[in-house]
C-alpha positions in Angstrom: -12.7 15.8 -0.3 -9.1 14.9 0.4 -9.6 11.2 -0.4 -11.5 9.0 -2.8 -14.6 7.4 -1.4 -14.5 4.4 -3.8 -18.2 3.8 -3.4 -18.0 2.3 0.1 -19.0 3.3 3.6 -16.1 4.5 5.6 -15.6 1.3 7.6 -15.7 -0.9 4.4 -13.3 1.5 2.6 -10.9 1.4 5.6 -11.0 -2.4 5.7 -10.4 -2.6 1.9 -7.4 -0.3 2.1 -5.9 -2.1 5.1 -6.2 -5.5 3.3 -4.8 -4.1 0.0 -1.8 -2.3 1.6 -1.0 -5.5 3.6 -1.2 -7.6 0.4 1.0 -5.1 -1.5 3.7 -5.2 1.2 3.5 -9.0 1.5 3.6 -9.8 -2.3 5.2 -6.6 -3.5 2.9 -6.5 -6.5 -0.9 -6.5 -6.8 -3.5 -5.9 -9.5 -6.5 -3.6 -8.8 -8.4 -0.7 -10.3 -6.6 2.6 -11.0 -8.4 4.6 -8.3 -7.8 2.0 -5.7 -4.1 1.8 -6.7 -3.7 5.5 -6.2 -5.2 5.3 -2.7 -3.1 2.2 -1.8 0.0 3.9 -3.1 -0.2 6.9 -0.7 -0.8 4.7 2.3 1.9 2.2 1.4 4.4 5.1 1.0 3.5 6.3 4.5 4.0 2.8 5.9 7.5 2.6 4.3 8.4 6.0 5.7 7.4 4.8 9.1 9.6 1.7 8.7 12.5 3.9 7.7 12.2 5.7 11.1 12.5 2.3 12.7 11.7 3.3 16.3 9.2 1.6 18.6 6.4 4.2 18.1 6.6 3.8 14.3 6.5 0.0 14.6 3.4 0.3 16.8 1.7 2.7 14.3 2.4 0.3 11.4 1.2 -2.7 13.5 -2.0 -0.9 14.3 -2.8 -0.4 10.6 -1.4 -3.6 8.9 -3.2 -6.9 9.4 -0.3 -9.3 9.7 2.6 -9.4 12.1 4.7 -11.1 9.5 4.2 -8.2 7.1 5.2 -5.7 9.8 8.4 -7.7 10.4 9.1 -7.8 6.7 8.4 -4.1 6.4 10.8 -3.1 9.2 13.6 -5.6 8.3 13.7 -6.1 4.5 11.7 -3.3 2.9 13.1 -0.4 5.0 16.7 -1.5 4.3 15.9 -1.6 0.6 14.7 2.1 0.6 17.1 3.5 3.2 18.7 5.9 0.8 15.6 6.7 -1.3 13.8 9.9 -0.4 10.4 8.8 -1.7 8.6 7.2 -4.6 8.5 3.7 -3.4 5.6 2.5 -5.5 4.9 2.4 -9.2 1.4 2.2 -10.9 1.3 0.6 -14.4 -2.0 0.9 -16.3 -3.0 -2.4 -17.9 -6.3 -1.7 -19.7 -9.9 -2.3 -18.7 -11.6 -5.1 -16.8 -13.7 -7.3 -19.1 -16.8 -7.4 -16.9 -17.5 -3.8 -16.3 -14.9 -1.8 -18.2 -13.1 -0.5 -15.0 -9.6 0.8 -15.7 -7.1 -1.7 -14.2 -3.6 -1.2 -13.0 -0.7 -3.1 -11.4 0.8 -1.4 -8.3 4.3 -2.6 -7.3 7.2 -1.7 -5.1 10.0 -0.1 -7.0 13.3 -2.1 -7.1 
């Protein structure tokens, strides 16, 4: 498979990733499991690349995926300007140990400065 199933049905998985990418772009740092962080990272990088294009079609594509109009505005105004000269690698994953309840490996995913 070309993606991680994360133990969810496809509609639940898509909703989880949309929520997580929206939260990452809004807060610029979130804590989640390592496997989810890897999936979120690839989608967030694609959203930032769309924002760097900056045209109407790219804005509509991002708006159809992200859940908040305020986040779309932030993505196209602030975040795209920050990474204008950067060719890629907009996110960083930092491993933080294991979750106390079930031992799942946890990580912090954040936007690179």
